[in-house]
PDB file of N, H, CA, C and O in Angstrom:
ATOM      1  N   MET A   1      82.339  54.388 129.297  1.00  0.00           N
ATOM      2  CA  MET A   1      82.778  55.680 129.784  1.00  0.00           C
ATOM      3  C   MET A   1      81.617  56.667 129.856  1.00  0.00           C
ATOM      4  O   MET A   1      81.600  57.545 130.719  1.00  0.00           O
ATOM      5  N   GLU A   2      80.672  56.529 128.978  1.00  0.00           N
ATOM      6  H   GLU A   2      80.686  55.815 128.277  1.00  0.00           H
ATOM      7  CA  GLU A   2      79.555  57.460 128.960  1.00  0.00           C
ATOM      8  C   GLU A   2      78.749  57.384 130.263  1.00  0.00           C
ATOM      9  O   GLU A   2      78.245  58.398 130.745  1.00  0.00           O
ATOM     10  N   ILE A   3      78.631  56.198 130.818  1.00  0.00           N
ATOM     11  H   ILE A   3      79.040  55.373 130.427  1.00  0.00           H
ATOM     12  CA  ILE A   3      77.897  56.026 132.069  1.00  0.00           C
ATOM     13  C   ILE A   3      78.601  56.760 133.204  1.00  0.00           C
ATOM     14  O   ILE A   3      77.954  57.374 134.052  1.00  0.00           O
ATOM     15  N   GLU A   4      79.914  56.693 133.214  1.00  0.00           N
ATOM     16  H   GLU A   4      80.440  56.194 132.524  1.00  0.00           H
ATOM     17  CA  GLU A   4      80.683  57.400 134.243  1.00  0.00           C
ATOM     18  C   GLU A   4      80.438  58.906 134.176  1.00  0.00           C
ATOM     19  O   GLU A   4      80.312  59.569 135.206  1.00  0.00           O
ATOM     20  N   GLN A   5      80.373  59.430 132.981  1.00  0.00           N
ATOM     21  H   GLN A   5      80.475  58.892 132.144  1.00  0.00           H
ATOM     22  CA  GLN A   5      80.120  60.860 132.811  1.00  0.00           C
ATOM     23  C   GLN A   5      78.722  61.226 133.302  1.00  0.00           C
ATOM     24  O   GLN A   5      78.541  62.245 133.969  1.00  0.00           O
ATOM     25  N   LYS A   6      77.745  60.404 132.975  1.00  0.00           N
ATOM     26  H   LYS A   6      77.891  59.576 132.433  1.00  0.00           H
ATOM     27  CA  LYS A   6      76.369  60.644 133.422  1.00  0.00           C
ATOM     28  C   LYS A   6      76.291  60.587 134.946  1.00  0.00           C
ATOM     29  O   LYS A   6      75.587  61.379 135.573  1.00  0.00           O
ATOM     30  N   LEU A   7      77.015  59.650 135.523  1.00  0.00           N
ATOM     31  H   LEU A   7      77.586  59.006 135.014  1.00  0.00           H
ATOM     32  CA  LEU A   7      77.045  59.508 136.974  1.00  0.00           C
ATOM     33  C   LEU A   7      77.619  60.763 137.631  1.00  0.00           C
ATOM     34  O   LEU A   7      77.093  61.247 138.634  1.00  0.00           O
ATOM     35  N   LYS A   8      78.685  61.274 137.064  1.00  0.00           N
ATOM     36  H   LYS A   8      79.112  60.882 136.250  1.00  0.00           H
ATOM     37  CA  LYS A   8      79.292  62.506 137.593  1.00  0.00           C
ATOM     38  C   LYS A   8      78.339  63.687 137.448  1.00  0.00           C
ATOM     39  O   LYS A   8      78.243  64.526 138.344  1.00  0.00           O
ATOM     40  N   GLN A   9      77.633  63.753 136.318  1.00  0.00           N
ATOM     41  H   GLN A   9      77.710  63.071 135.590  1.00  0.00           H
ATOM     42  CA  GLN A   9      76.680  64.840 136.102  1.00  0.00           C
ATOM     43  C   GLN A   9      75.544  64.776 137.121  1.00  0.00           C
ATOM     44  O   GLN A   9      75.150  65.799 137.681  1.00  0.00           O
ATOM     45  N   LEU A  10      75.023  63.581 137.359  1.00  0.00           N
ATOM     46  H   LEU A  10      75.343  62.750 136.904  1.00  0.00           H
ATOM     47  CA  LEU A  10      73.947  63.417 138.337  1.00  0.00           C
ATOM     48  C   LEU A  10      74.401  63.813 139.739  1.00  0.00           C
ATOM     49  O   LEU A  10      73.686  64.502 140.466  1.00  0.00           O
ATOM     50  N   ALA A  11      75.585  63.370 140.098  1.00  0.00           N
ATOM     51  H   ALA A  11      76.166  62.810 139.507  1.00  0.00           H
ATOM     52  CA  ALA A  11      76.118  63.692 141.421  1.00  0.00           C
ATOM     53  C   ALA A  11      76.275  65.202 141.578  1.00  0.00           C
ATOM     54  O   ALA A  11      75.938  65.763 142.620  1.00  0.00           O
ATOM     55  N   LYS A  12      76.781  65.844 140.552  1.00  0.00           N
ATOM     56  H   LYS A  12      77.054  65.387 139.705  1.00  0.00           H
ATOM     57  CA  LYS A  12      76.987  67.293 140.605  1.00  0.00           C
ATOM     58  C   LYS A  12      75.645  68.032 140.622  1.00  0.00           C
ATOM     59  O   LYS A  12      75.463  68.983 141.381  1.00  0.00           O
ATOM     60  N   LYS A  13      74.721  67.590 139.790  1.00  0.00           N
ATOM     61  H   LYS A  13      74.869  66.816 139.173  1.00  0.00           H
ATOM     62  CA  LYS A  13      73.415  68.234 139.675  1.00  0.00           C
ATOM     63  C   LYS A  13      72.650  68.193 141.001  1.00  0.00           C
ATOM     64  O   LYS A  13      72.037  69.180 141.407  1.00  0.00           O
ATOM     65  N   HIS A  14      72.697  67.037 141.665  1.00  0.00           N
ATOM     66  H   HIS A  14      73.195  66.235 141.335  1.00  0.00           H
ATOM     67  CA  HIS A  14      71.932  66.864 142.904  1.00  0.00           C
ATOM     68  C   HIS A  14      72.762  67.126 144.160  1.00  0.00           C
ATOM     69  O   HIS A  14      72.290  66.950 145.283  1.00  0.00           O
ATOM     70  N   LYS A  15      73.996  67.547 143.948  1.00  0.00           N
ATOM     71  H   LYS A  15      74.379  67.690 143.035  1.00  0.00           H
ATOM     72  CA  LYS A  15      74.902  67.912 145.041  1.00  0.00           C
ATOM     73  C   LYS A  15      75.044  66.786 146.076  1.00  0.00           C
ATOM     74  O   LYS A  15      74.894  66.994 147.280  1.00  0.00           O
ATOM     75  N   ILE A  16      75.336  65.598 145.563  1.00  0.00           N
ATOM     76  H   ILE A  16      75.458  65.429 144.585  1.00  0.00           H
ATOM     77  CA  ILE A  16      75.616  64.452 146.434  1.00  0.00           C
ATOM     78  C   ILE A  16      76.964  63.871 146.036  1.00  0.00           C
ATOM     79  O   ILE A  16      77.380  63.982 144.883  1.00  0.00           O
ATOM     80  N   PRO A  17      77.644  63.253 146.993  1.00  0.00           N
ATOM     81  CA  PRO A  17      78.947  62.660 146.667  1.00  0.00           C
ATOM     82  C   PRO A  17      78.801  61.535 145.633  1.00  0.00           C
ATOM     83  O   PRO A  17      77.868  60.734 145.691  1.00  0.00           O
ATOM     84  N   GLU A  18      79.723  61.499 144.712  1.00  0.00           N
ATOM     85  H   GLU A  18      80.481  62.149 144.664  1.00  0.00           H
ATOM     86  CA  GLU A  18      79.698  60.487 143.650  1.00  0.00           C
ATOM     87  C   GLU A  18      79.763  59.074 144.228  1.00  0.00           C
ATOM     88  O   GLU A  18      79.105  58.161 143.729  1.00  0.00           O
ATOM     89  N   GLU A  19      80.557  58.903 145.276  1.00  0.00           N
ATOM     90  H   GLU A  19      81.091  59.645 145.681  1.00  0.00           H
ATOM     91  CA  GLU A  19      80.686  57.576 145.899  1.00  0.00           C
ATOM     92  C   GLU A  19      79.350  57.101 146.471  1.00  0.00           C
ATOM     93  O   GLU A  19      79.017  55.919 146.383  1.00  0.00           O
ATOM     94  N   LEU A  20      78.593  58.021 147.053  1.00  0.00           N
ATOM     95  H   LEU A  20      78.864  58.981 147.124  1.00  0.00           H
ATOM     96  CA  LEU A  20      77.294  57.666 147.607  1.00  0.00           C
ATOM     97  C   LEU A  20      76.359  57.182 146.510  1.00  0.00           C
ATOM     98  O   LEU A  20      75.620  56.216 146.698  1.00  0.00           O
ATOM     99  N   LEU A  21      76.391  57.847 145.375  1.00  0.00           N
ATOM    100  H   LEU A  21      76.991  58.632 145.222  1.00  0.00           H
ATOM    101  CA  LEU A  21      75.573  57.446 144.239  1.00  0.00           C
ATOM    102  C   LEU A  21      75.986  56.063 143.732  1.00  0.00           C
ATOM    103  O   LEU A  21      75.133  55.236 143.410  1.00  0.00           O
ATOM    104  N   LYS A  22      77.292  55.817 143.663  1.00  0.00           N
ATOM    105  H   LYS A  22      77.985  56.488 143.925  1.00  0.00           H
ATOM    106  CA  LYS A  22      77.785  54.510 143.218  1.00  0.00           C
ATOM    107  C   LYS A  22      77.361  53.402 144.181  1.00  0.00           C
ATOM    108  O   LYS A  22      76.992  52.310 143.749  1.00  0.00           O
ATOM    109  N   GLU A  23      77.413  53.681 145.486  1.00  0.00           N
ATOM    110  H   GLU A  23      77.713  54.568 145.838  1.00  0.00           H
ATOM    111  CA  GLU A  23      76.997  52.691 146.483  1.00  0.00           C
ATOM    112  C   GLU A  23      75.510  52.389 146.360  1.00  0.00           C
ATOM    113  O   GLU A  23      75.099  51.232 146.450  1.00  0.00           O
ATOM    114  N   ALA A  24      74.708  53.423 146.154  1.00  0.00           N
ATOM    115  H   ALA A  24      75.042  54.363 146.081  1.00  0.00           H
ATOM    116  CA  ALA A  24      73.267  53.236 145.997  1.00  0.00           C
ATOM    117  C   ALA A  24      72.958  52.377 144.777  1.00  0.00           C
ATOM    118  O   ALA A  24      72.089  51.507 144.826  1.00  0.00           O
ATOM    119  N   ILE A  25      73.671  52.623 143.686  1.00  0.00           N
ATOM    120  H   ILE A  25      74.378  53.330 143.646  1.00  0.00           H
ATOM    121  CA  ILE A  25      73.472  51.834 142.465  1.00  0.00           C
ATOM    122  C   ILE A  25      73.865  50.379 142.713  1.00  0.00           C
ATOM    123  O   ILE A  25      73.178  49.465 142.258  1.00  0.00           O
ATOM    124  N   ALA A  26      74.958  50.161 143.426  1.00  0.00           N
ATOM    125  H   ALA A  26      75.516  50.904 143.796  1.00  0.00           H
ATOM    126  CA  ALA A  26      75.411  48.796 143.722  1.00  0.00           C
ATOM    127  C   ALA A  26      74.388  48.062 144.588  1.00  0.00           C
ATOM    128  O   ALA A  26      74.097  46.890 144.353  1.00  0.00           O
ATOM    129  N   LEU A  27      73.846  48.749 145.582  1.00  0.00           N
ATOM    130  H   LEU A  27      74.082  49.702 145.773  1.00  0.00           H
ATOM    131  CA  LEU A  27      72.836  48.133 146.447  1.00  0.00           C
ATOM    132  C   LEU A  27      71.580  47.786 145.657  1.00  0.00           C
ATOM    133  O   LEU A  27      71.001  46.716 145.839  1.00  0.00           O
ATOM    134  N   GLU A  28      71.169  48.680 144.795  1.00  0.00           N
ATOM    135  H   GLU A  28      71.640  49.550 144.647  1.00  0.00           H
ATOM    136  CA  GLU A  28      69.987  48.431 143.969  1.00  0.00           C
ATOM    137  C   GLU A  28      70.232  47.258 143.028  1.00  0.00           C
ATOM    138  O   GLU A  28      69.342  46.436 142.806  1.00  0.00           O
ATOM    139  N   LYS A  29      71.435  47.184 142.478  1.00  0.00           N
ATOM    140  H   LYS A  29      72.158  47.852 142.658  1.00  0.00           H
ATOM    141  CA  LYS A  29      71.786  46.077 141.584  1.00  0.00           C
ATOM    142  C   LYS A  29      71.706  44.743 142.338  1.00  0.00           C
ATOM    143  O   LYS A  29      71.182  43.758 141.818  1.00  0.00           O
ATOM    144  N   ASP A  30      72.234  44.725 143.574  1.00  0.00           N
ATOM    145  H   ASP A  30      72.660  45.525 143.997  1.00  0.00           H
ATOM    146  CA  ASP A  30      72.162  43.509 144.388  1.00  0.00           C
ATOM    147  C   ASP A  30      70.718  43.122 144.664  1.00  0.00           C
ATOM    148  O   ASP A  30      70.366  41.943 144.642  1.00  0.00           O
ATOM    149  N   ARG A  31      69.882  44.128 144.926  1.00  0.00           N
ATOM    150  H   ARG A  31      70.169  45.086 144.944  1.00  0.00           H
ATOM    151  CA  ARG A  31      68.473  43.852 145.217  1.00  0.00           C
ATOM    152  C   ARG A  31      67.768  43.270 144.000  1.00  0.00           C
ATOM    153  O   ARG A  31      66.974  42.338 144.124  1.00  0.00           O
ATOM    154  N   VAL A  32      68.056  43.817 142.832  1.00  0.00           N
ATOM    155  H   VAL A  32      68.701  44.574 142.732  1.00  0.00           H
ATOM    156  CA  VAL A  32      67.443  43.319 141.599  1.00  0.00           C
ATOM    157  C   VAL A  32      67.917  41.901 141.316  1.00  0.00           C
ATOM    158  O   VAL A  32      67.118  41.041 140.944  1.00  0.00           O
ATOM    159  N   MET A  33      69.213  41.653 141.491  1.00  0.00           N
ATOM    160  H   MET A  33      69.862  42.352 141.794  1.00  0.00           H
ATOM    161  CA  MET A  33      69.750  40.314 141.257  1.00  0.00           C
ATOM    162  C   MET A  33      69.112  39.304 142.210  1.00  0.00           C
ATOM    163  O   MET A  33      68.811  38.180 141.806  1.00  0.00           O
ATOM    164  N   TYR A  34      68.901  39.695 143.475  1.00  0.00           N
ATOM    165  H   TYR A  34      69.145  40.607 143.803  1.00  0.00           H
ATOM    166  CA  TYR A  34      68.273  38.811 144.455  1.00  0.00           C
ATOM    167  C   TYR A  34      66.833  38.501 144.028  1.00  0.00           C
ATOM    168  O   TYR A  34      66.395  37.353 144.109  1.00  0.00           O
ATOM    169  N   ALA A  35      66.107  39.512 143.578  1.00  0.00           N
ATOM    170  H   ALA A  35      66.463  40.444 143.513  1.00  0.00           H
ATOM    171  CA  ALA A  35      64.729  39.306 143.124  1.00  0.00           C
ATOM    172  C   ALA A  35      64.705  38.379 141.916  1.00  0.00           C
ATOM    173  O   ALA A  35      63.820  37.530 141.810  1.00  0.00           O
ATOM    174  N   ASN A  36      65.664  38.528 141.002  1.00  0.00           N
ATOM    175  H   ASN A  36      66.383  39.218 141.088  1.00  0.00           H
ATOM    176  CA  ASN A  36      65.730  37.657 139.827  1.00  0.00           C
ATOM    177  C   ASN A  36      66.001  36.213 140.229  1.00  0.00           C
ATOM    178  O   ASN A  36      65.440  35.286 139.644  1.00  0.00           O
ATOM    179  N   ARG A  37      66.854  36.021 141.221  1.00  0.00           N
ATOM    180  H   ARG A  37      67.310  36.773 141.697  1.00  0.00           H
ATOM    181  CA  ARG A  37      67.146  34.659 141.680  1.00  0.00           C
ATOM    182  C   ARG A  37      65.903  34.016 142.275  1.00  0.00           C
ATOM    183  O   ARG A  37      65.724  32.803 142.169  1.00  0.00           O
ATOM    184  N   GLN A  38      65.047  34.809 142.895  1.00  0.00           N
ATOM    185  H   GLN A  38      65.192  35.794 142.981  1.00  0.00           H
ATOM    186  CA  GLN A  38      63.814  34.278 143.458  1.00  0.00           C
ATOM    187  C   GLN A  38      62.811  33.949 142.363  1.00  0.00           C
ATOM    188  O   GLN A  38      62.015  33.022 142.513  1.00  0.00           O
ATOM    189  N   CYS A  39      62.838  34.687 141.276  1.00  0.00           N
ATOM    190  H   CYS A  39      63.484  35.440 141.154  1.00  0.00           H
ATOM    191  CA  CYS A  39      61.879  34.496 140.192  1.00  0.00           C
ATOM    192  C   CYS A  39      62.223  33.310 139.304  1.00  0.00           C
ATOM    193  O   CYS A  39      61.327  32.688 138.733  1.00  0.00           O
ATOM    194  N   VAL A  40      63.479  32.993 139.180  1.00  0.00           N
ATOM    195  H   VAL A  40      64.207  33.498 139.644  1.00  0.00           H
ATOM    196  CA  VAL A  40      63.910  31.950 138.240  1.00  0.00           C
ATOM    197  C   VAL A  40      63.230  30.601 138.520  1.00  0.00           C
ATOM    198  O   VAL A  40      62.704  30.001 137.583  1.00  0.00           O
ATOM    199  N   PRO A  41      63.215  30.096 139.757  1.00  0.00           N
ATOM    200  CA  PRO A  41      62.536  28.810 139.980  1.00  0.00           C
ATOM    201  C   PRO A  41      61.049  28.860 139.619  1.00  0.00           C
ATOM    202  O   PRO A  41      60.508  27.875 139.118  1.00  0.00           O
ATOM    203  N   LYS A  42      60.389  29.979 139.863  1.00  0.00           N
ATOM    204  H   LYS A  42      60.829  30.780 140.269  1.00  0.00           H
ATOM    205  CA  LYS A  42      58.973  30.119 139.521  1.00  0.00           C
ATOM    206  C   LYS A  42      58.799  30.096 138.005  1.00  0.00           C
ATOM    207  O   LYS A  42      57.855  29.496 137.491  1.00  0.00           O
ATOM    208  N   LEU A  43      59.710  30.751 137.296  1.00  0.00           N
ATOM    209  H   LEU A  43      60.476  31.239 137.713  1.00  0.00           H
ATOM    210  CA  LEU A  43      59.639  30.753 135.834  1.00  0.00           C
ATOM    211  C   LEU A  43      59.862  29.360 135.262  1.00  0.00           C
ATOM    212  O   LEU A  43      59.163  28.947 134.336  1.00  0.00           O
ATOM    213  N   ILE A  44      60.821  28.645 135.803  1.00  0.00           N
ATOM    214  H   ILE A  44      61.388  28.980 136.555  1.00  0.00           H
ATOM    215  CA  ILE A  44      61.101  27.288 135.329  1.00  0.00           C
ATOM    216  C   ILE A  44      59.884  26.402 135.546  1.00  0.00           C
ATOM    217  O   ILE A  44      59.517  25.616 134.672  1.00  0.00           O
ATOM    218  N   LYS A  45      59.269  26.527 136.692  1.00  0.00           N
ATOM    219  H   LYS A  45      59.567  27.165 137.402  1.00  0.00           H
ATOM    220  CA  LYS A  45      58.075  25.722 137.000  1.00  0.00           C
ATOM    221  C   LYS A  45      56.930  26.066 136.035  1.00  0.00           C
ATOM    222  O   LYS A  45      56.249  25.168 135.540  1.00  0.00           O
ATOM    223  N   ALA A  46      56.718  27.348 135.769  1.00  0.00           N
ATOM    224  H   ALA A  46      57.271  28.077 136.171  1.00  0.00           H
ATOM    225  CA  ALA A  46      55.649  27.772 134.858  1.00  0.00           C
ATOM    226  C   ALA A  46      55.916  27.285 133.446  1.00  0.00           C
ATOM    227  O   ALA A  46      54.998  26.840 132.758  1.00  0.00           O
ATOM    228  N   ILE A  47      57.171  27.365 133.008  1.00  0.00           N
ATOM    229  H   ILE A  47      57.916  27.727 133.567  1.00  0.00           H
ATOM    230  CA  ILE A  47      57.520  26.896 131.656  1.00  0.00           C
ATOM    231  C   ILE A  47      57.304  25.396 131.552  1.00  0.00           C
ATOM    232  O   ILE A  47      56.794  24.908 130.542  1.00  0.00           O
ATOM    233  N   ALA A  48      57.684  24.668 132.578  1.00  0.00           N
ATOM    234  H   ALA A  48      58.098  25.063 133.398  1.00  0.00           H
ATOM    235  CA  ALA A  48      57.499  23.212 132.569  1.00  0.00           C
ATOM    236  C   ALA A  48      56.016  22.839 132.505  1.00  0.00           C
ATOM    237  O   ALA A  48      55.634  21.895 131.813  1.00  0.00           O
ATOM    238  N   GLN A  49      55.190  23.588 133.229  1.00  0.00           N
ATOM    239  H   GLN A  49      55.500  24.355 133.790  1.00  0.00           H
ATOM    240  CA  GLN A  49      53.751  23.302 133.229  1.00  0.00           C
ATOM    241  C   GLN A  49      53.141  23.579 131.843  1.00  0.00           C
ATOM    242  O   GLN A  49      52.293  22.816 131.378  1.00  0.00           O
ATOM    243  N   HIS A  50      53.562  24.645 131.201  1.00  0.00           N
ATOM    244  H   HIS A  50      54.250  25.264 131.579  1.00  0.00           H
ATOM    245  CA  HIS A  50      53.000  24.991 129.904  1.00  0.00           C
ATOM    246  C   HIS A  50      53.586  24.149 128.779  1.00  0.00           C
ATOM    247  O   HIS A  50      52.991  24.053 127.706  1.00  0.00           O
ATOM    248  N   ALA A  51      54.732  23.545 129.008  1.00  0.00           N
ATOM    249  H   ALA A  51      55.215  23.623 129.879  1.00  0.00           H
ATOM    250  CA  ALA A  51      55.365  22.714 127.978  1.00  0.00           C
ATOM    251  C   ALA A  51      54.694  21.351 127.863  1.00  0.00           C
ATOM    252  O   ALA A  51      54.810  20.672 126.843  1.00  0.00           O
ATOM    253  N   GLU A  52      53.986  20.958 128.928  1.00  0.00           N
ATOM    254  H   GLU A  52      53.892  21.510 129.757  1.00  0.00           H
ATOM    255  CA  GLU A  52      53.369  19.622 128.920  1.00  0.00           C
ATOM    256  C   GLU A  52      52.118  19.578 128.082  1.00  0.00           C
ATOM    257  O   GLU A  52      51.484  18.528 127.974  1.00  0.00           O
TER     258      GLU A  52
END
C-alpha cells in the first residue's frame, strides 16, 4: 500500500495522470525483464566457463 501512496504523491507533485505514471512503470518493468532475459544465457555461459 505504501507504494500506491508514493505513486499518487508523485503524480500529484508532477501534475501528471496517475494512470500515465503506472503505464510508464509497467513499460519500464517489461524493458528490464527483457534485458534480464538476454543476460541470463550470457551469465550461464560465464559461470560454466569459470566452473571448469
